C-alpha positions in Angstrom: 111.5 91.9 270.0 112.1 92.5 265.5 110.8 95.8 264.4 109.4 96.3 261.0 109.2 99.9 259.3 107.0 100.8 256.4 104.3 102.8 255.3 101.0 100.5 255.5 99.5 101.7 252.3 96.6 100.7 250.1 94.1 101.2 247.8 96.0 102.7 244.4 99.1 104.3 246.1 102.5 102.7 245.7 102.8 99.8 248.4 106.2 99.9 251.0 108.0 96.4 251.5 108.6 96.6 254.8 112.0 95.7 255.8 113.1 93.4 259.2 115.2 95.6 261.8 116.8 93.8 265.0 115.8 94.6 268.3 118.1 94.7 271.4 116.7 91.6 272.0 115.7 93.0 275.9 112.2 94.7 276.2 111.9 98.3 277.6 111.7 98.8 281.0 108.4 100.5 282.5 110.4 102.0 285.2 113.0 102.9 282.8 110.8 104.5 279.8 107.8 105.8 281.0 107.5 109.7 281.1 108.2 111.1 284.3 105.3 112.3 286.3 104.7 115.2 289.2 103.1 113.0 292.1 99.8 113.4 292.8 96.7 111.3 293.8 96.1 107.8 291.9 92.9 107.0 291.1 90.3 106.2 293.4 87.0 103.8 292.9 88.0 101.1 290.2 92.0 100.2 290.1 93.8 101.6 287.9 93.7 99.0 284.9 90.2 98.9 285.3 89.6 102.5 284.9 91.7 103.0 282.0 90.1 99.8 280.2 86.6 100.9 280.6 88.1 104.4 278.7 90.0 102.5 276.2 86.6 100.4 275.1 84.7 103.4 275.4 86.6 104.8 272.8 87.4 102.1 270.8 83.9 102.3 269.9 82.7 105.5 269.2 83.9 107.9 266.8 87.1 110.1 267.3 89.8 112.1 265.9 93.2 111.9 266.1 96.7 113.7 265.2 100.0 111.5 265.5 103.8 112.2 265.7 106.6 109.5 266.5 109.4 107.6 265.7 109.6 104.1 263.2 112.9 102.5 262.4 115.8 103.6 260.4 116.0 107.3 261.9 112.1 108.0 260.2 109.7 110.1 261.5 105.3 109.2 260.9 103.2 112.0 261.0 99.2 111.6 260.5 95.8 113.2 261.3 92.0 111.8 260.9 88.8 110.7 261.7 87.2 107.1 262.1 83.5 106.0 262.5 84.0 102.5 263.6 79.9 101.7 263.7 79.7 104.0 260.3 82.8 101.9 258.9 84.4 105.5 257.9 87.5 106.8 257.5 89.5 109.5 256.5 93.3 110.1 257.2 96.7 111.2 255.7 99.9 110.5 256.8 103.5 110.8 255.9 106.9 109.4 256.7 109.8 111.2 256.6 113.6 111.8 257.3 116.4 108.6 257.2 117.8 110.1 254.6 115.2 108.8 252.2 112.5 110.8 250.1 109.0 111.2 252.3 106.5 109.1 251.1 103.0 109.8 252.0 99.0 108.8 251.5 95.5 109.9 251.7 92.9 107.9 251.9 88.9 108.0 252.7 86.7 104.5 253.2 83.3 104.9 253.6 81.7 101.5 253.5 83.5 98.9 250.7 84.6 102.3 248.8 88.2 102.8 249.2 89.5 106.8 247.8 93.5 107.2 247.6 95.9 109.7 246.7 99.4 110.4 247.5 98.8 114.3 248.0 96.3 117.1 248.1 95.4 118.7 244.8 95.8 115.4 243.0 92.5 113.2 241.6 91.3 110.6 244.1 91.2 106.9 242.7 88.4 104.8 243.7 88.8 101.1 244.4 85.9 98.4 245.2 87.1 96.7 248.3 84.4 93.9 247.8 86.5 93.3 244.8 90.0 93.0 246.1 91.1 90.0 247.6 92.4 89.8 250.8 95.9 89.0 250.4 96.5 91.8 247.6 98.6 94.4 248.7 95.7 96.8 247.5 93.4 95.5 250.4 92.4 97.6 253.3 90.9 96.1 256.1 88.8 98.6 258.1 88.5 95.6 260.8 91.2 97.9 262.8 92.0 101.0 260.3 93.8 102.8 263.3 95.6 100.0 265.4 93.1 101.4 268.5 91.5 97.6 269.1 94.6 96.0 268.9 96.1 98.8 271.5 93.5 98.1 273.9 94.6 94.1 273.5 98.1 94.4 274.1 97.4 96.4 277.3 99.1 94.3 280.5 100.2 96.2 283.7 98.5 99.4 284.2 99.5 102.1 286.7 97.3 104.7 288.1 100.1 108.1 288.2 97.1 110.4 288.6 93.2 110.8 288.8 93.4 111.1 285.0 96.7 109.6 283.8 98.3 106.3 283.6 101.3 104.2 282.6 102.2 100.9 282.3 103.3 97.9 279.6 102.1 96.6 276.0 102.4 92.7 275.8 103.2 92.4 271.9 103.2 88.5 271.6 100.6 87.0 269.3 100.6 87.1 265.1 98.0 89.8 265.5 100.7 92.2 266.2 102.7 91.0 263.1 100.6 93.6 261.5 101.4 97.3 262.1 99.4 99.1 264.4 101.5 101.6 265.6 101.2 104.6 266.8 97.7 104.3 267.0 95.4 105.9 264.0 98.6 105.9 261.5 100.3 102.4 261.8 103.6 102.3 260.8 105.7 100.0 262.9 105.1 96.0 263.4 106.7 93.8 266.1 107.6 90.1 265.0 108.0 87.9 267.3 106.6 89.2 270.3 108.0 91.9 273.2 107.2 94.4 275.5 106.7 98.0 275.3 106.0 101.1 277.5 103.0 102.8 277.4 101.2 106.1 279.1 97.6 107.3 278.6 95.8 110.4 279.8 91.2 110.3 280.3 89.0 113.1 280.5 86.3 113.8 282.8 84.1 112.3 280.6 85.7 108.7 280.6 87.3 109.1 276.6 91.1 108.7 275.9 93.0 111.8 274.8 96.3 110.4 274.3 98.3 107.7 274.3 102.2 107.7 274.2 104.1 104.3 273.3 108.2 103.9 273.8 109.5 100.5 272.2 113.3 100.0 271.5 114.4 98.8 268.2 118.4 98.4 267.0 119.1 102.1 267.6 117.4 102.9 270.5 113.9 104.1 271.6 111.3 104.4 269.4 108.8 107.3 270.9 105.3 108.3 269.4 102.0 109.9 270.5 98.0 110.2 269.5 96.2 112.6 270.3 92.5 112.0 270.2 89.6 114.1 270.5 85.6 114.6 269.0 85.0 111.7 270.5 81.3 110.4 269.8 80.9 113.4 267.6 80.3 113.1 263.8 83.3 112.2 261.7 82.5 114.5 258.9 84.0 111.7 256.3 82.1 111.2 253.3 83.9 110.4 249.6 85.4 113.1 247.7 83.2 115.0 245.1 85.9 113.8 242.0 87.4 110.6 241.7 88.4 108.5 238.6 88.1 104.4 238.9 91.2 102.4 239.5 92.5 100.1 236.6 91.0 96.6 236.5 94.6 95.6 237.6 94.3 96.7 240.9 91.6 94.1 241.3 94.2 91.2 240.7 96.5 89.8 243.4 
């Protein structure tokens, strides 16, 4: 497995160039990497995979807020937060990649329909980009099909084990070209997996059947990469709206 690191920026900030990192060549073992949990009854009724997949599908199609922290290759860390409304096609997200002996990179983004507003940090003027005018192969294009990576996470879920009434562990099957584009950590994608591979995950749900946490562990050449996404505000208003003040992007942003 080859892991690619890079803050997946778009819009009017400077895009990062992903750098391939050689993996260990061996998939992570679910038994070795899944977080330890205290003994408790496994889910009753539908089997564990059916129960978790139902919660993931329910969460995937509804509004939710997210807070993210985790590792990326080259001894770097990613943190972020935001809100996403898949039906209204709205997202607001802030994230930062730091560490590894390099200067931190950060970005903020709001998308309302086909209007993208971006800046690097608080206090800066937002810059508006009309996504209808941006070519899909442009560095500045932002794909709203699955901006948080949740849909690709759901499609990658392989084996699932119930470890308690609302807790699960399992493996992710990352084969296929759709995973070459970053989808981890869920919420603020900053890692791509080339040539396939396997990772382990843990997840929790609440009494209402929403997914509330997702943890993922995978390996690169330097060891384990661990990342966690906490989800809240399921099904509630995202509060995402365009900023009050912004400027227009220069015409060159609409070039390839």
